[in-house]
N, C-alpha and C positions, 0 to 999 in steps of 0.2 A: 561717410562712409556708415551703411547699415549698421544698427547693433544688431548682436547676435541673440540668438532666441537663448544660448545658455546663459545670458547673462539676464533674464527675466526674472524678477522677484515672483515668488509664489506665496499668498500668505498661508502660514500655517493654519490658520482659523480654517482655511477651503478645506485644506487635506482632513483636519482632525471632522471636521464636519460630515465630510465624505464618508470617513473610516465609521463614525458614528452613524449613520443613515445606514450604511453596511449590515453592521451590527442589528442593528434595530429592524431592518428588512427579513435578517434571518430569525431573528425571536418570533418574527409575526410567523413565518412558514414555517415552523417548527408548532408555534402555537394552533394553526390552520390545520395543518396537518393530524394535531393529537387530535382535532375535532373530526377530520375526515375521514381516519382509518382505523380500523379497530386493533391492529395489533402493531405493535413497535417491538423491534428487534436492535438489542444493542450487539453489533458485530464488528468483528476484529479482521483487518485486512494483513496478510502476511507476503511477505514481499510484493508489494505494491508497484503496480507498473500502469502509467494513465491510461494507454490505449485498451489494458484489459479491464480496468474498471469501468473505460466508458459502452464495453461489449457487456459487463453485467446491468448499467444503467439502459442500455437498449433494447435488455432481456425482460427487464421488470417496469417497461413504460406505465402500467397503470398503477405502479407504488412510488417511493419516493427514497432515493438513497442520499442521506447525509454525511461528509467526511471533511474534517477542519473544522477549524473554531471550537473545541469540545465547549470550552468555558463557555461561549455564548450560548451553544445548544443546552447547556444547561441552566443557565438563565432561563430559556424559552421553557422548559419542563418543569422548571420549580427545585429550588438545589436544598430545601427544607420542606416538612409538613405544614409549614404556614404559608409558603410561595408555591407550592405545586398546584398545578392547573386542575388535576385529577389524582385521585387517591393511590399512592404508592408509587409515583413520577418521580418523588427526589430520589429515591433507592434507584432508579435506572439510571439518572442524573450522574448517581456518585460514581458510576463507572467507567462515563467518559473520560476517555487517559489515552494517550501515546496516539496510535495507530486504530483507535475506536472512532466507530461514528455509528450513525442509526437507520435502521429500515424501517419505513413506514408503510404497509401493505393491507391489505383486505384478504391474500391469500390466509389457507390455514397454516396451522404449525406444523403440521406433518408435511403441506407441501414446502413449506420452505426449507424444513429441515433435510429432505429428499433432494430438494433441486442444488443446495450448496455443499451436501455432501459429496454428489456426482460431479460438481462443477470447479475443478481444478485444471491448472495450466502450468507445465514445465515453461521457465523462462530462464534468459543466462544470469547468473551471479553478478552482482554489483560488489562493491568493496561493503566490507563488513559483513558478507554473507559466512556462514557457517556451512564450511564441504561437509558434502554427505558422503564423499569417497575421496580416495586418495587417488591421484591421477599422475601416471610417470611415462614420462617419453622415453623409449628405447634409444638407444646411440643407432645415427644411421640416417636415411634419407628422410626429409618429411612433407606427405602429400599438401605442397602449399607453394603457391605463384613465386618464381623467381624474385619478383618485385620485392615482396614481404619480408624477404631476407634481412634489411638492417632496419627495418621494426621491429622483427622478432630479438635480433639482438640488443635492440634500448629495451626490451622488456627484459632482460636477461637472463634469454637463452644462449647456450652457447655453439651458436649455427654458423656457417660459412657457404658460400657456393661453388659446387664442384660440376664442372659440365654443365651448367646452368639448371643443376638441380639443391634445392634447401638439403643442408646437412646437419646432422646436429652430432656434435663432436665427442659428446659425452651423455649418459643417462641423465636424465633430468626433472625432477619431481616438480611437478606446476602446483599441486597442494596436496595440503593433508586432510584426513578424514576430521570431524570435529574439530578445526582451525578456523579462524576468521581469514577469508581470502581479502588477498589485498589489491590496488587500484592495479599492479600489473598482473598479476595471477588472473583478475576477473576480464582483462585485456584477452591474454592467453588463451582462456579457457573459450572466450568469445570466437577468436580466431578457429580454433577446433571445431567448434561447433556442439559444446559438451552445453545443455540445458540443466544446469544443474539444482537453479533454485524453484520452487513449485510457490503458483502464486494460487492463494485461496481465500475465503471470506470463511470464518470459522463465526459462529453463533454462542453469545456471551448469556445473553438473558432476553426475556423475552417479558412483555406487558400485554396486558389486555384485562378489559373490565375492572382496572380498579386494583390489581394484581400480579405482583412482580415477581416472576422466575429465572433462578438460576440454572442456564444449561452447560453441564458439564459434563463431559465425557460419555451424555445419552442418561445423564443422572439428573434428574430435575428434583432443585430444593426450593419452594416458596419459601419466601420471605413477607 
């Protein structure tokens, strides 16, 4: 009987080496981009969606957007004044956390701020998204296919079929403004076609020519 591939032993040294090489390549990319581009922006993604990030990268083909592995990117920039590869980059590195990343570009500060201030897209909420409005479904028929009724019931809606029509037996509050959306609520909102979440990228900081500037509500503080 042939030996199952699942029984194959993978040396941990091999996986560790691959991970190390991946991190090393990222550090190299960051350092090369620091030499190639005149402007580096510390950016923060709100309601991240992979397909929308892909669109951003397509729109900024002449620039480089890095997301993820913040600690590794910080190493590439230099986390201390002694380790930084250019003046003040350690201040930029200190801001890398959570859903933040780096945008390397030769576009001007004004054009970058203008583009990202306009590029916002609404998308479906996910679990944990804070509801921006209270959604209440009134008692009565729902404009949904009858085949969805069992699924809606599983999601907590008091529904039934009446003459082939999905009917809500009582008024139901799907979500409340200011409160985090649950997984079930997110599914219901999606069935309703409610685009409650807003995908956008905000500019947190800007580095150029050895100077780092914080960008907050159009007020700039230079460090």
